[in-house]
Residue frames relative to the residue before (quaternion, step in Angstrom):
aa qw qx qy qz dx dy dz
M 1.0000 0.0000 0.0000 0.0000 0.00 0.00 0.00
S 0.2958 -0.7690 0.5515 0.1300 3.48 -1.06 1.00
D 0.7570 -0.4252 0.2866 0.4049 3.58 -1.32 0.03
T 0.7133 0.4559 -0.2222 0.4837 3.42 1.17 -0.92
D 0.5257 0.6165 -0.3975 0.4307 3.61 1.16 0.09
I 0.1994 -0.7797 0.5908 0.0563 3.52 -0.98 0.99
V 0.3197 -0.7633 0.5183 0.2157 3.48 -0.82 0.89
T 0.0200 -0.8013 0.5978 0.0094 3.66 -0.65 0.88
E 0.4188 -0.6919 0.5527 0.2010 3.45 -1.22 0.62
N 0.2712 -0.7618 0.5611 0.1768 3.62 -0.63 1.14
T 0.6990 -0.4992 0.3450 0.3782 3.40 -1.40 0.02
D 0.6609 0.4913 -0.2780 0.4945 3.48 1.29 -0.50
D 0.4884 -0.6948 0.3841 0.3623 3.60 1.36 0.56
S 0.5072 0.5591 -0.5214 0.3979 3.68 0.77 0.83
I 0.3422 -0.7353 0.5504 0.1982 3.52 -1.11 0.61
E 0.0020 0.7928 -0.6060 0.0652 3.54 -0.79 1.19
P 0.4243 -0.6755 0.5240 0.2985 3.61 -1.10 0.47
S 0.0678 -0.7838 0.6110 0.0879 3.59 -0.95 0.65
A 0.5236 -0.6485 0.4790 0.2753 3.50 -1.01 1.05
V 0.2717 -0.7232 0.6157 0.1553 3.56 -1.11 0.88
A 0.4423 -0.7382 0.4467 0.2447 3.64 -0.97 0.84
E 0.4314 0.7077 -0.4328 0.3547 3.54 1.56 0.31
P 0.4379 -0.6856 0.5040 0.2900 3.62 -0.84 0.88
A 0.5326 -0.5939 0.5197 0.3057 3.61 -1.24 0.78
V 0.2625 -0.7101 0.6231 0.1965 3.70 -1.01 0.80
T 0.1511 -0.7759 0.6033 0.1055 3.63 -0.72 0.95
A 0.6363 -0.5262 0.3643 0.4308 3.58 -1.26 0.30
E 0.5588 0.5787 -0.4147 0.4253 3.64 1.08 -0.35
D 0.6976 0.4838 -0.2769 0.4501 3.57 0.91 -1.01
S 0.6630 0.4905 -0.3296 0.4595 3.49 0.96 -0.64
N 0.5893 0.5545 -0.3454 0.4753 3.62 1.19 -0.60
A 0.6557 0.5253 -0.2789 0.4651 3.54 0.88 -1.07
A 0.7231 0.4479 -0.2777 0.4466 3.56 0.89 -0.89
A 0.6217 0.5244 -0.3210 0.4852 3.53 1.24 -0.54
S 0.6283 0.5539 -0.3180 0.4443 3.63 1.12 -0.67
T 0.6762 0.5027 -0.3320 0.4241 3.66 1.04 -0.42
E 0.5785 0.5448 -0.3895 0.4656 3.60 1.23 -0.34
P 0.5354 -0.6379 0.4627 0.3038 3.54 -1.21 0.79
E 0.3708 -0.7370 0.5226 0.2150 3.52 -0.86 0.71
V 0.2687 -0.7718 0.5642 0.1180 3.51 -0.83 1.00
P 0.4181 -0.6964 0.4800 0.3313 3.63 -0.68 0.87
S 0.5994 -0.6232 0.3687 0.3411 3.64 -0.98 0.90
E 0.7019 0.4720 -0.3363 0.4142 3.60 0.95 -0.76
L 0.6304 0.4974 -0.3919 0.4490 3.63 1.14 -0.08
G 0.2433 -0.7656 0.5495 0.2298 3.63 1.17 -0.53
N 0.7098 -0.4059 0.3445 0.4613 3.51 -1.30 -0.65
V 0.0693 0.7900 -0.6004 0.1031 3.56 -0.26 1.30
D 0.4596 -0.6647 0.5381 0.2394 3.45 -1.02 1.08
A 0.6094 -0.5674 0.4342 0.3438 3.46 -1.31 0.42
D 0.6283 0.5214 -0.3453 0.4628 3.57 1.14 -0.64
Q 0.6506 0.5348 -0.3134 0.4387 3.65 0.98 -0.51
T 0.6571 0.5247 -0.3438 0.4180 3.53 0.99 -0.57
V 0.2832 -0.7228 0.5997 0.1942 3.71 -1.13 0.70
S 0.3686 -0.7169 0.5276 0.2679 3.55 -0.64 0.88
A 0.6255 -0.5766 0.3880 0.3544 3.49 -1.31 0.50
N 0.6193 0.5873 -0.2932 0.4309 3.52 1.21 -0.51
D 0.6215 0.5112 -0.2905 0.5177 3.42 1.21 -0.76
S 0.7225 0.4247 -0.2930 0.4603 3.62 0.76 -0.79
I 0.6159 0.5502 -0.3383 0.4511 3.61 1.10 -0.45
S 0.6856 0.4749 -0.2527 0.4905 3.48 1.12 -0.92
S 0.6376 0.5237 -0.3257 0.4617 3.51 1.16 -0.44
M 0.6103 0.5522 -0.2882 0.4894 3.34 1.33 -0.78
L 0.6191 0.5330 -0.3446 0.4626 3.64 1.09 -0.89
S 0.6912 0.4835 -0.3170 0.4335 3.67 0.77 -0.84
I 0.6810 0.4734 -0.2966 0.4734 3.52 0.83 -0.74
C 0.6615 0.4546 -0.3445 0.4869 3.71 0.97 -0.83
S 0.5908 0.5499 -0.4208 0.4141 3.78 1.01 -0.40
A 0.6997 0.4535 -0.3151 0.4533 3.52 0.90 -0.66
G 0.6590 0.5306 -0.3303 0.4184 3.44 1.17 -0.78
V 0.6657 0.4777 -0.3094 0.4826 3.65 1.18 -0.72
G 0.5535 0.5626 -0.4004 0.4656 3.58 1.27 -0.29
V 0.6592 0.5158 -0.3020 0.4563 3.53 0.87 -0.88
I 0.6240 0.5114 -0.3056 0.5057 3.61 1.07 -0.96
G 0.7004 0.4820 -0.3315 0.4089 3.60 0.84 -0.73
V 0.5849 0.5296 -0.3699 0.4906 3.65 1.29 -0.40
I 0.6524 0.5293 -0.2965 0.4543 3.50 0.96 -0.94
L 0.6483 0.4689 -0.3301 0.5010 3.68 1.07 -0.70
A 0.5866 0.5650 -0.3705 0.4465 3.65 0.96 -0.73
V 0.7711 0.4045 -0.2271 0.4362 3.62 0.65 -1.02
F 0.7994 0.3051 -0.1391 0.4985 3.65 0.97 -0.81
V 0.8098 0.3541 -0.1483 0.4437 3.63 0.79 -0.87
S 0.7460 -0.3535 0.2814 0.4892 3.59 -0.02 -1.32
W 0.5231 -0.6746 0.4179 0.3109 3.45 -1.05 0.80
I 0.6257 0.5608 -0.3319 0.4287 3.52 1.20 -0.74
L 0.6112 0.4810 -0.3339 0.5326 3.68 1.07 -0.55
S 0.6280 0.5271 -0.3704 0.4366 3.65 0.78 -0.75
V 0.6554 0.4849 -0.3265 0.4782 3.60 0.87 -1.01
L 0.6518 0.4827 -0.3745 0.4494 3.67 0.71 -0.87
A 0.6705 0.5118 -0.3086 0.4395 3.68 0.80 -0.89
G 0.6003 0.5502 -0.3323 0.4760 3.49 1.24 -0.70
I 0.6780 0.4825 -0.2824 0.4772 3.64 0.86 -0.96
I 0.6562 0.4938 -0.2850 0.4943 3.58 1.02 -0.71
A 0.6359 0.4984 -0.3208 0.4942 3.67 1.04 -0.68
F 0.6580 0.4852 -0.3172 0.4806 3.72 0.96 -0.83
A 0.6669 0.5065 -0.3153 0.4464 3.62 0.87 -0.93
L 0.6898 0.4444 -0.3241 0.4708 3.59 0.93 -0.81
A 0.6418 0.5068 -0.3642 0.4456 3.64 0.96 -0.49
Q 0.6248 0.5200 -0.3418 0.4716 3.60 1.10 -0.57
L 0.6423 0.5255 -0.2989 0.4711 3.56 1.00 -0.82
A 0.6936 0.4540 -0.2934 0.4761 3.51 0.98 -0.86
A 0.5883 0.5394 -0.3499 0.4904 3.69 1.09 -0.47
S 0.6883 0.4706 -0.3141 0.4540 3.66 0.91 -0.80
K 0.6827 0.4492 -0.3036 0.4899 3.50 1.11 -0.53
H 0.4076 -0.7275 0.4340 0.3411 3.73 1.23 -0.05
A 0.0542 0.8636 -0.4959 0.0737 3.48 1.05 0.97
P 0.4604 -0.5852 0.5306 0.4049 3.61 -1.07 0.19
Y 0.7796 0.3394 -0.3247 0.4142 3.54 -1.56 0.03
P 0.0220 -0.8428 0.5377 0.0017 3.51 0.36 1.21
A 0.5681 0.5848 -0.3914 0.4267 3.54 1.21 -0.19
A 0.6037 0.5218 -0.3343 0.5016 3.56 1.19 -0.62
I 0.6250 0.5476 -0.3443 0.4369 3.57 0.98 -0.72
R 0.6513 0.5292 -0.2737 0.4699 3.49 1.04 -1.17
A 0.6676 0.4941 -0.3030 0.4672 3.59 0.88 -0.95
G 0.6120 0.5477 -0.3418 0.4568 3.65 0.97 -0.86
R 0.6496 0.4725 -0.3242 0.4997 3.73 0.90 -1.00
I 0.6868 0.4663 -0.3484 0.4352 3.66 0.48 -1.19
L 0.7260 0.4582 -0.2945 0.4198 3.68 0.53 -1.01
G 0.6110 0.5646 -0.3321 0.4444 3.55 1.06 -0.72
V 0.6589 0.4866 -0.2786 0.5015 3.52 0.94 -1.20
L 0.6116 0.5758 -0.3308 0.4301 3.65 0.94 -0.98
C 0.6871 0.4969 -0.2842 0.4474 3.54 0.78 -1.01
I 0.6378 0.5599 -0.2728 0.4531 3.54 1.04 -1.04
V 0.7820 0.3864 -0.1887 0.4511 3.44 0.44 -1.39
A 0.6459 0.5225 -0.3440 0.4376 3.76 1.02 -0.73
N 0.7195 0.4591 -0.2452 0.4598 3.49 0.95 -0.85
I 0.5651 0.5423 -0.3569 0.5091 3.50 1.24 -0.37
A 0.6842 0.4723 -0.2947 0.4711 3.53 0.91 -0.85
L 0.6323 0.5059 -0.3348 0.4819 3.57 0.96 -0.81
V 0.6448 0.4995 -0.3577 0.4547 3.69 0.92 -0.60
A 0.6476 0.5248 -0.2911 0.4696 3.53 1.06 -0.79
I 0.6042 0.5129 -0.3382 0.5074 3.58 1.13 -0.57
Y 0.6561 0.4745 -0.3330 0.4832 3.59 0.80 -0.96
I 0.6811 0.4316 -0.3446 0.4808 3.73 0.66 -0.72
Y 0.6156 0.5227 -0.3546 0.4713 3.67 0.81 -0.48
Q 0.7031 0.4279 -0.3031 0.4802 3.65 0.86 -0.82
L 0.6311 0.5093 -0.3497 0.4690 3.68 1.07 -0.62
M 0.5815 0.5661 -0.3237 0.4864 3.64 1.17 -0.68
S 0.6969 0.4797 -0.2812 0.4529 3.66 0.99 -1.01
L 0.7096 0.4348 -0.2885 0.4735 3.51 1.07 -0.69
G 0.5601 -0.6669 0.3546 0.3403 3.58 1.31 0.02
V 0.4136 0.7241 -0.4406 0.3325 3.49 1.40 0.24
L 0.7562 0.2879 -0.1262 0.5739 3.63 1.04 -0.89
């Protein structure tokens, strides 16, 4: 009697094995079936698709936050350090905000802040340079 045989009881009270039409699963078949399933790294465990954050979402959210952060740094640079660095920070903040907006990033307030602070850095520092040049021309230095 093999593993695929099922013992059934006949009407005449004798027990006879009857063959089952199910194919026997060998070790090779189980290995082949196991190899077609995707392997999940052990550090992730069983994670649902809803719980995972895609790389694009995390990058676009970082873009929006970085645009606001670089805009704030640009304002600080304008007040305390150098107008040239402030203009560069303003350009970077505006570019990051535009890139984040094109990727439909979360945190629209951070995108708006990055745009506003970037433009503020650029325009205010260009205006200050124009005033400096005007003052130097009126003194006869230039």
